[in-house]
C-alpha positions in Angstrom: 95.9 95.4 112.8 97.3 95.0 109.3 100.2 97.2 108.2 99.1 98.1 104.7 101.4 99.7 102.2 99.6 103.0 102.2 99.8 103.4 105.9 103.5 102.5 106.0 104.1 104.8 103.1 102.4 107.7 104.9 104.4 107.1 108.1 107.6 106.9 106.1 106.8 110.2 104.4 106.1 111.9 107.8 109.5 110.6 109.1 111.3 111.7 106.0 109.9 115.2 106.5 111.3 115.3 110.0 114.7 114.0 108.9 115.0 116.3 105.9 114.2 119.3 108.1 117.5 118.8 110.0 119.7 118.5 106.9 122.2 121.3 106.3 121.7 124.0 103.7 123.6 123.6 100.5 125.7 126.8 100.5 129.1 128.1 101.4 132.6 126.9 100.5 131.6 123.4 101.9 128.6 123.2 99.5 129.9 120.1 97.7 130.2 117.9 100.7 126.8 119.1 102.0 125.3 118.2 98.6 126.8 114.7 98.9 125.5 114.4 102.5 122.0 115.4 101.4 122.1 113.2 98.3 123.0 110.2 100.5 120.2 110.8 103.0 117.6 111.6 100.4 118.4 108.6 98.2 115.5 106.7 99.8 115.2 103.7 102.2 112.9 102.2 104.7 113.6 104.8 107.4 113.3 101.8 109.7 115.6 103.0 112.5 113.8 106.4 113.1 110.5 104.7 112.7 111.4 102.0 115.3 112.7 104.8 117.6 109.5 106.9 117.3 107.1 103.9 117.7 109.0 102.7 120.8 108.8 106.3 122.1 105.0 106.2 121.6 104.7 102.8 123.2 106.2 104.1 126.5 103.9 107.1 126.4 106.3 109.6 124.8 104.8 112.6 122.8 106.0 115.8 121.5 109.0 116.7 119.3 111.9 116.0 121.7 112.6 112.7 119.9 112.9 114.4 116.5 116.6 115.3 116.6 117.5 111.7 117.6 115.3 110.3 114.8 117.3 112.4 112.3 120.6 111.6 113.9 120.1 107.8 113.8 119.3 108.0 110.1 122.4 110.1 109.4 124.6 107.6 111.2 123.0 104.7 109.3 123.4 106.6 106.0 127.1 107.4 106.7 127.7 103.7 107.3 126.1 102.8 103.9 128.2 105.6 102.1 131.4 104.1 103.5 130.2 100.5 102.9 129.7 101.2 99.2 133.2 102.6 98.7 135.6 100.7 96.4 137.8 99.9 99.4 134.8 98.2 101.1 132.0 96.5 99.0 132.7 98.4 95.8 129.0 98.9 95.0 127.9 101.4 92.4 124.2 101.2 93.0 122.0 101.2 96.1 118.1 101.4 96.1 118.3 101.7 92.3 120.4 104.9 92.4 124.1 105.6 92.1 126.0 105.3 95.4 127.6 108.5 96.7 131.1 107.7 95.5 129.7 106.8 92.0 127.6 110.0 91.9 130.4 112.3 93.1 133.9 110.7 93.7 135.6 108.7 96.4 137.1 111.6 98.3 133.8 113.4 98.5 132.0 110.2 99.6 134.5 109.6 102.4 134.1 113.2 103.6 130.3 113.0 103.3 130.3 109.9 105.5 132.6 111.6 108.0 130.4 114.7 107.9 127.1 112.8 108.4 128.5 111.1 111.5 129.6 114.4 113.0 126.5 116.2 112.0 124.4 113.4 113.6 125.7 114.4 117.0 125.3 118.1 116.2 121.7 117.3 115.4 121.0 115.0 118.4 122.3 117.8 120.7 119.5 120.0 119.5 117.3 117.9 121.8 119.1 119.5 124.7 117.5 122.8 124.0 114.5 121.6 126.0 114.6 120.8 129.7 114.6 117.0 129.1 116.0 114.7 131.9 117.1 111.9 129.7 119.2 113.6 127.0 122.6 112.5 128.3 121.5 108.9 128.7 120.2 108.9 125.1 123.3 110.4 123.7 125.5 107.9 125.5 123.5 105.0 123.9 123.8 106.6 120.5 127.6 107.0 120.8 128.2 103.5 122.2 126.1 101.6 119.7 127.6 103.5 116.8 131.2 103.2 117.9 134.0 100.6 118.4 131.8 98.5 120.8 128.9 98.7 118.4 128.6 99.2 114.6 132.2 100.1 113.8 133.4 97.1 115.8 131.1 94.9 113.8 132.3 96.4 110.5 135.9 95.8 111.6 135.3 92.2 112.4 133.5 91.8 109.0 136.5 93.2 107.1 138.9 91.0 109.0 136.8 88.0 108.3 137.2 88.5 104.6 141.0 88.2 104.9 140.9 85.0 106.8 141.6 81.8 105.0 139.7 79.5 107.4 135.9 79.2 107.2 134.1 81.5 109.6 131.9 79.9 112.2 128.4 80.8 113.2 129.5 82.5 116.5 131.8 84.9 114.7 129.2 85.7 112.1 126.6 86.5 114.9 129.1 88.9 116.5 129.3 90.7 113.2 125.5 90.8 112.7 125.0 91.9 116.3 127.4 94.8 116.1 127.2 95.8 112.5 123.5 95.7 112.1 121.6 95.1 115.4 123.5 97.8 117.4 121.9 100.7 115.6 118.5 99.1 115.8 119.1 98.7 119.6 120.2 102.3 119.7 117.0 103.4 118.0 114.6 101.5 120.2 116.5 102.1 123.4 116.6 105.9 122.8 112.9 105.8 122.1 112.3 104.0 125.4 114.7 106.2 127.4 113.4 109.5 126.0 109.9 108.4 127.0 111.0 107.7 130.6 111.1 103.9 130.5 112.7 102.1 133.5 116.1 100.4 133.4 114.4 97.0 133.3 112.2 98.0 130.4 115.1 99.4 128.5 117.1 96.2 128.9 114.1 94.2 127.5 113.9 96.6 124.6 117.7 96.1 124.0 117.1 92.3 123.8 114.0 92.8 121.6 116.0 95.0 119.2 118.9 92.5 119.1 116.4 89.9 117.8 115.0 92.4 115.3 118.5 93.3 114.1 119.7 89.7 113.7 116.5 88.7 111.9 116.8 91.8 109.7 120.4 90.9 108.7 119.6 87.2 108.1 116.7 88.3 105.8 119.2 90.6 104.0 121.5 87.6 103.5 118.5 85.6 102.2 117.5 88.4 99.7 121.1 88.6 98.4 120.6 85.0 97.2 116.9 85.0 96.2 116.0 88.5 95.1 116.6 90.4 91.8 118.2 93.8 91.0 114.7 95.2 90.0 113.2 94.3 93.4 116.2 95.0 95.6 117.5 98.1 93.9 121.1 97.0 94.2 123.2 94.2 92.7 122.4 90.7 94.1 125.0 88.1 94.8 127.4 90.7 96.0 128.2 88.7 99.1 129.3 85.7 97.0 131.2 88.0 94.7 133.1 89.5 97.6 133.7 86.0 99.1 131.7 86.9 102.2 130.4 84.2 104.5 126.7 84.8 105.3 124.1 83.2 107.5 122.7 81.4 104.4 126.1 80.1 103.3 126.7 78.7 106.9 123.3 77.4 107.8 121.4 77.1 104.5 118.3 78.8 103.2 115.7 76.9 105.1 117.2 77.3 108.6 117.9 80.9 107.8 114.2 81.4 107.1 113.2 79.5 110.2 115.5 81.6 112.4 114.2 84.9 110.9 110.7 83.8 112.0 111.8 82.6 115.4 113.7 85.7 116.3 110.9 87.9 115.0 108.3 86.0 117.1 110.5 86.4 120.2 110.7 90.1 119.6 106.9 90.4 119.2 106.5 88.5 122.5 108.7 91.1 124.3 106.8 94.0 122.7 103.4 92.6 123.6 104.5 92.1 127.2 104.5 95.8 128.1 101.4 97.4 129.6 100.9 99.8 126.7 101.0 97.9 123.4 101.8 99.5 120.0 100.2 97.3 117.4 101.8 99.4 114.6 105.2 98.6 116.0 104.4 94.9 116.3 103.2 94.7 112.7 106.3 96.6 111.5 108.5 94.0 113.1 106.4 91.1 111.7 106.8 92.6 108.2 110.6 92.1 108.4 110.0 88.3 108.0 108.3 88.7 104.6 110.0 91.8 103.2 111.2 91.6 99.6 113.7 94.5 99.7 
């Protein structure tokens, strides 16, 4: 099947409706931070992680709405990481997806609190899945917590910040650690939770974890490529920010051609894993393939 833009747009819209339905109401003394939270989540994006989660859930035979709270939660965690990444103390970016970043739209203090609030509210939201009599909630929650924490995304972010302070040139192994934890970990969380909530076996879940690793690394390498080759109009954020911030990237270490080759290789390996299961999800496979050629 071909993943045309209209079909992807429709799926993204459906997922956004699910995510937005879990956002807090903008009222009360805490209204300002809630407004900043909602602004951040509603600012746009591919909704890649909840989409990967739901499609993996479908692939293993899942149905119903028990996956919805986790879809919203993973997007809240992803969004909080972007809110904090954009802060002056981190990447100091004023625009993302063509809109002002949260700190630029509100202020630094509000953006910090909004990020904190999104992380906490993500777990409040995920716990709503426990209202049903579902046997895999605890396992799914443990995956979400681990992949978002110090042994996952936060660990990768820490290594990334420390790498900027080092005087010696970063090697490829160190960069892969950062990409695996900072980027791939949440994609692993998304797909593993989708599998677990649908009742996948331990062996199947481990295969999905490997598949998602490949997707995450390929996605981040493509991000590094776009930072060099794209434009502000296409990307919706400043290009060349990695070089401006003296960040080592996959492209700066291995060059543009090898980076493109590795994106394709990793994506093909991921497709091979996905197509090995008894129940195939062609939409999911095409979604992963599209990462190779995405422009933003």
